[in-house]
C-alpha positions in Angstrom: 5.4 5.2 -27.9 9.1 4.3 -27.7 8.4 2.2 -24.6 5.7 0.2 -26.5 8.0 -0.3 -29.5 10.8 -1.5 -27.2 8.4 -3.8 -25.4 7.1 -5.2 -28.7 10.7 -5.9 -29.8 11.3 -7.8 -26.5 8.2 -9.8 -27.0 9.4 -10.8 -30.5 12.7 -11.9 -28.9 10.6 -13.9 -26.4 8.6 -15.5 -29.2 11.9 -16.5 -30.9 13.1 -18.1 -27.6 9.8 -20.0 -27.4 10.0 -21.3 -31.0 13.6 -22.3 -30.5 12.8 -24.3 -27.4 14.8 -22.0 -25.0 11.5 -21.2 -23.2 8.8 -23.9 -22.8 5.1 -23.4 -22.9 4.9 -24.6 -19.3 7.5 -22.0 -18.1 5.6 -19.3 -20.1 2.3 -20.4 -18.5 3.8 -20.2 -15.0 5.1 -16.7 -15.8 1.8 -15.5 -17.0 0.0 -16.8 -13.9 2.4 -14.9 -11.7 2.6 -11.6 -13.5 -1.0 -11.2 -14.8 -2.4 -10.0 -11.5 0.5 -7.6 -11.2 -0.1 -6.1 -14.6 -3.9 -6.0 -14.0 -3.2 -4.0 -10.8 -1.0 -1.5 -12.8 -3.8 -1.0 -15.4 -6.6 -0.6 -12.8 -4.5 1.8 -10.6 -3.5 3.9 -13.6 -7.1 4.3 -14.6 -8.0 5.3 -11.0 -5.2 7.8 -10.9 -5.9 9.3 -14.3 -9.7 9.7 -13.6 -9.0 11.1 -10.1 -6.7 13.7 -11.7 -9.3 14.6 -14.3 -11.8 15.1 -11.4 -9.4 17.6 -9.9 -8.4 15.6 -6.8 -4.7 15.9 -7.1 -4.9 19.6 -8.0 -7.1 20.3 -5.0 -4.5 18.5 -2.7 -1.7 20.6 -4.2 -3.7 23.8 -3.8 -4.6 22.9 -0.2 -0.9 22.3 0.5 0.0 25.8 -1.0 -2.6 27.5 1.1 -1.8 25.5 4.3 1.9 26.5 3.9 0.8 30.2 4.6 3.4 31.6 2.3 6.4 29.7 3.7 8.4 28.0 1.0 10.0 25.3 3.2 6.5 24.4 4.6 5.2 24.1 1.0 8.1 21.8 0.2 7.4 19.8 3.3 3.8 19.3 2.1 5.2 18.1 -1.3 7.4 15.6 0.5 4.5 14.2 2.5 2.2 14.1 -0.6 4.9 12.4 -2.7 5.6 9.8 0.0 1.9 9.1 0.6 1.1 8.9 -3.1 4.1 6.6 -3.7 3.5 4.3 -0.8 -0.2 3.8 -1.3 -0.7 4.4 -5.0 2.7 3.4 -6.5 5.7 5.3 -7.8 4.4 5.6 -11.3 1.3 7.3 -10.1 3.6 9.9 -8.3 5.7 10.4 -11.4 2.8 10.7 -13.8 0.2 12.7 -11.8 2.0 14.5 -9.0 4.9 15.9 -11.1 2.7 18.3 -13.2 0.8 19.3 -10.0 3.9 20.4 -8.1 5.3 22.2 -11.2 2.0 24.1 -11.6 1.9 25.0 -7.9 5.5 26.2 -8.0 4.9 28.3 -11.0 1.7 29.7 -9.6 3.4 31.0 -6.5 6.5 32.2 -8.4 9.0 29.5 -7.3 11.5 27.5 -9.4 9.9 24.1 -10.2 13.1 22.0 -10.1 13.4 21.5 -6.3 9.8 20.3 -6.2 10.1 18.2 -9.3 13.4 16.5 -8.2 11.8 15.8 -4.8 8.9 14.1 -6.5 11.0 11.8 -8.7 13.5 10.8 -6.0 10.8 10.0 -3.5 8.8 8.2 -6.2 11.8 5.8 -6.5 13.3 5.8 -3.0 10.0 6.0 -1.2 8.6 2.9 -2.9 10.1 0.3 -0.5 7.4 0.1 2.2 4.3 -1.7 0.8 3.8 -4.2 -2.0 1.7 -1.8 -3.9 4.4 0.9 -3.8 6.5 -0.7 -6.6 6.0 -3.4 -9.2 9.2 -5.0 -8.0 7.7 -5.3 -4.5 4.6 -7.0 -5.9 6.8 -9.5 -7.7 8.8 -10.1 -4.5 5.7 -11.2 -2.7 5.8 -14.6 -4.3 9.4 -15.2 -3.4 8.7 -14.2 0.2 5.8 -16.6 0.5 3.0 -14.1 0.0 3.2 -12.2 3.3 0.5 -9.7 4.4 1.2 -6.0 3.6 1.9 -5.5 7.4 4.4 -8.3 7.4 6.1 -7.1 4.3 6.3 -3.5 5.7 7.8 -4.9 9.0 10.5 -6.6 7.0 11.5 -3.6 4.8 10.7 -0.7 7.2 14.3 0.1 8.3 15.4 0.3 4.7 12.3 2.2 3.7 12.9 4.9 6.4 16.5 5.4 5.4 15.6 5.4 1.7 13.0 8.2 2.3 15.2 10.4 4.6 18.3 10.5 2.4 16.8 12.1 -0.8 14.8 14.6 1.3 18.0 15.6 3.1 19.8 15.9 -0.3 17.2 18.2 -1.8 17.1 20.3 1.4 20.8 20.8 1.3 21.2 21.3 -2.5 18.3 23.8 -2.7 18.5 25.4 0.7 18.4 28.9 -0.7 15.5 28.3 -3.1 13.5 26.7 -0.3 13.9 29.6 2.1 11.8 32.7 2.0 8.1 33.3 1.4 5.5 33.5 -1.3 2.0 34.8 -1.8 -0.5 32.1 -1.0 -3.0 31.3 -3.9 -6.7 31.7 -3.5 -9.2 28.8 -3.1 -10.4 27.1 -6.3 -13.8 25.4 -6.8 -14.0 21.9 -8.1 -15.3 21.7 -11.7 -17.7 18.8 -11.2 -18.5 18.4 -7.5 -20.1 14.9 -8.0 -17.1 13.6 -9.9 -14.7 15.1 -7.4 -16.5 13.6 -4.4 -16.7 10.2 -6.0 -13.0 10.3 -6.9 -12.1 11.4 -3.4 -14.2 8.7 -1.8 -12.8 6.0 -4.2 -9.2 6.9 -3.4 -9.9 7.2 0.3 -11.5 3.7 0.4 -8.8 2.3 -1.9 -5.9 3.1 0.3 -6.9 0.9 3.3 -8.2 -1.8 0.9 -4.7 -2.0 -0.7 -3.1 -2.8 2.6 -5.9 -5.1 3.9 -4.4 -8.3 2.6 -6.8 -8.8 -0.3 -5.1 -9.3 -3.6 -4.4 -5.8 -4.6 -5.8 -6.0 -8.1 -9.3 -6.7 -6.8 -9.9 -3.4 -4.9 -8.0 -1.5 -7.6 -10.3 -3.0 -10.3 -13.4 -2.2 -8.2 -12.3 1.5 -7.8 -11.5 1.8 -11.5 -14.8 0.4 -12.5 -16.7 2.8 -10.2 -14.8 5.8 -11.5 -15.3 4.7 -15.1 -19.1 4.4 -14.6 -19.4 7.7 -12.9 -17.2 9.4 -15.4 -19.1 7.9 -18.3 -22.2 9.6 -16.9 -20.7 13.0 -15.9 -17.9 13.5 -18.4 -17.9 10.8 -21.1 -15.3 12.7 -23.3 -12.7 11.9 -20.6 -12.9 8.2 -21.3 -10.4 7.1 -23.9 -8.2 4.2 -24.8 -5.2 6.2 -23.7 -6.3 5.7 -20.0 -4.9 2.2 -20.3 -1.0 2.3 -20.0 -0.5 0.2 -23.1 3.2 1.1 -23.5 3.9 0.2 -19.9 2.1 -3.2 -20.1 3.8 -4.1 -23.4 7.2 -3.1 -22.1 6.8 -4.9 -18.8 5.5 -8.0 -20.6 8.4 -8.1 -22.9 10.9 -7.7 -20.1 9.3 -10.5 -18.1 9.4 -12.9 -21.1 13.0 -12.1 -22.1 14.3 -12.4 -18.5 12.5 -15.8 -18.1 14.2 -17.0 -21.3 17.5 -15.8 -20.0 17.0 -17.8 -16.8 16.6 -20.9 -19.0 20.0 -20.1 -20.4 21.7 -20.0 -17.0 21.4 -16.3 -16.2 21.0 -16.9 -12.4 24.2 -19.0 -12.3 26.2 -16.2 -14.0 24.8 -13.6 -11.7 25.5 -15.7 -8.6 29.2 -15.5 -9.3 29.0 -11.6 -9.4 26.8 -10.9 -6.3 28.0 -13.8 -4.1 26.0 -15.4 -1.3 25.5 -15.2 2.4 23.5 -13.0 4.8 26.4 -11.1 6.4 26.7 -7.3 6.0 29.5 -7.4 3.4 27.5 -10.0 1.4 24.3 -7.9 1.5 26.2 -4.7 0.6 27.7 -6.6 -2.4 24.3 -7.9 -3.5 22.6 -4.4 -3.1 25.4 -2.8 -5.1 25.2 -5.4 -7.8 21.4 -4.9 -8.0 21.8 -1.1 -8.2 24.3 -1.5 -11.0 22.1 -3.9 -12.9 19.1 -1.5 -12.6 21.2 1.4 -14.0 22.6 -0.7 -16.8 19.2 -2.1 -17.9 16.1 -1.2 -15.9 15.0 -2.1 -12.3 12.3 -4.5 -13.5 14.6 -6.9 -15.5 17.3 -6.4 -12.8 14.9 -7.6 -10.1 13.7 -10.6 -12.1 17.3 -11.5 -13.0 18.5 -11.4 -9.4 15.5 -12.8 -7.6 16.7 -16.5 -8.0 20.1 -15.7 -6.4 18.6 -14.0 -3.3 17.8 -17.2 -1.4 16.6 -15.6 1.8 14.2 -12.8 2.9 17.2 -10.6 4.0 18.9 -11.0 0.7 15.7 -10.3 -1.1 15.4 -7.0 0.8 19.0 -6.2 -0.3 17.9 -6.8 -3.9 14.9 -4.5 -3.5 17.1 -1.8 -2.0 19.4 -2.0 -4.9 16.8 -1.9 -7.7 14.3 0.5 -6.0 16.7 3.0 -4.3 19.7 2.6 -6.4 18.0 3.3 -9.8 18.5 7.1 -9.6 21.5 7.4 -11.9 20.6 6.4 -15.4 17.5 8.0 -16.9 16.2 4.6 -18.1 16.8 2.8 -14.8 13.3 3.3 -13.7 10.1 3.7 -15.7 9.0 6.3 -13.2 12.0 8.5 -14.1 11.1 8.2 -17.8 7.5 9.1 -17.1 8.6 12.0 -14.9 10.9 13.4 -17.7 8.1 13.1 -20.2 5.8 15.2 -18.0 8.4 17.9 -17.4 9.2 18.1 -21.1 5.5 18.5 -22.0 5.3 21.4 -19.5 8.4 23.2 -20.9 10.6 22.4 -17.8 14.3 22.0 -18.9 16.0 19.0 -17.3 19.8 19.2 -17.2 20.6 15.5 -17.0 24.2 16.0 -15.9 23.0 17.6 -12.6 20.2 15.0 -12.2 22.5 12.1 -12.8 25.3 13.3 -10.5 22.7 14.2 -7.8 21.1 10.7 -8.2 24.5 9.1 -8.0 25.2 10.9 -4.7 21.9 9.9 -3.2 22.2 6.3 -4.3 25.8 5.9 -3.0 24.6 7.1 0.4 21.1 5.6 0.6 21.8 2.1 -0.6 24.4 1.1 1.9 22.7 2.9 4.8 19.4 1.1 4.0 21.2 -2.2 4.0 23.0 -1.4 7.3 19.7 -0.3 8.9 18.1 -3.6 7.8 20.8 -5.6 9.3 21.0 -3.6 12.6 17.3 -3.6 13.2 16.8 -7.2 12.1 19.6 -8.5 14.3 
């Protein structure tokens, strides 16, 4: 609700900018043409994720991981790492934050383990693991246009070194910080039957087919919309009470729309020129480190979405754009508001009665960001050289 209110306020600011002539109708039309497919993808994928969760798919995956771990805590945690990375890479970081967080908390409680190591793994990998594919993060989808609309494979090849480093560092951090909690054994849970087998199978097939479709090179909103429509139809027949207006992430859409419009208006006032002085230029390692650090700082001051939009015009090259993505995707672990995924994660934990001590989360996130951001940039330069 707060997100939607803030987004509405931003839209009002954008409207004022339009009426004042700061933002022209032509600029607004170009912006809408660019971001509408991205927001459509977010809506469709959120519906797919919510209905797949209602069908029991994610709970089944978590239960399978708990049984496959055979009572070993570290193995269960390793499964959570793989599941969080897979969900983030192929279904977006917000999907991981919204749907996987309650699953891992429930699994941890069910086997008598503290939930925080698993929950922290989920949110850090939701953010840091979102570098590899365009669908992994909204910022990546926006970057496609600036990169000349490369295929998912070409995009992955460009960011792969940074993506690997960004995934390894938070995993290592959690493993070291919670090494005692992640040792030992637990009693494996029994097998659970799916509530509605037809709905479960359809959800599983839809998600299984959606994953390769999202990396096929087709505009991602198309397969996401097809999968969402299929699940809506089947759910309407099998479990109509599940369908509700709340399936559409209204708050996220309004918030993102407001950010887009306000940043576009700020560009008209010379935002890019001001930022260029702060983050510099050039493709050398010091230049890229400066740009990534500035991008990370901007994400934590405001949010990673407006930070990316503000800094995109000063990138100027694919290598510099990767540095911006590293900063806004991997460096947004400090401030709670730096990433929408972190806010969604906290909301899920709060609703489940899990206490979040922000001091520890902020300091831990700062430590991960300080290590992961420069290492990801260095890896990009070394491998790309």
